[in-house]
C-alpha positions, 0 to 999 in steps of 0.5 A: 811269070811274064812271058818271054819276049821274042828277043829272049827266045831268040837269045836262048836259041842262039846260045844252044851250043852252050848247053841247056840255057834256063831263063828266069824272070827277075826285076823286070828283066831276065836272068840267063843260066847255063848249068845253074851258073848265072851268066847274063841278063836281058834288061832294057832290051839289051843283052849283058854278059857277066864280067869280073876282074879277069874279063872286064878288060877285054870288054872295055878294049872293045869299048863295050858298055856296062849295064847301068840303071837308076832307081829313084836317086840311086844310080848303079853300074853292074858287072854285066857288059853288052857283047859287040853288036855284031855278035847278036847276029852271029851264033858263034861270036855270041857264044864266044862272048857268053862263054866269058860270062860263064867263066866269070860266073864259075870264078865267082861261084868258086870264091863263095864259101860252101854253105854249112849243111843243116842238121 
């Protein structure tokens, strides 16, 4: 497992008011979990919070940009947006935006069908 960067460690520290934050290495970046809800990513030296149809408009109203990547000839945009730049130095503000990601993760989890138990 790659070592966490200072940036990832900084974010984990900043997000402590949200409870236990777990990070997992994934696809050259990091996934952030709060109580097993996948709510944010770090990729390309940026922090991105999960959005959905409920929260996307609020991010777009601040002219915040989604995470985009390109692999070979394929371009993709994910449902993760950067919080305002000012939030990166303000714990309360960063947690406020991260809570929106946690709420989006909760809504996504609620939509999933429960898995059948194996006998």
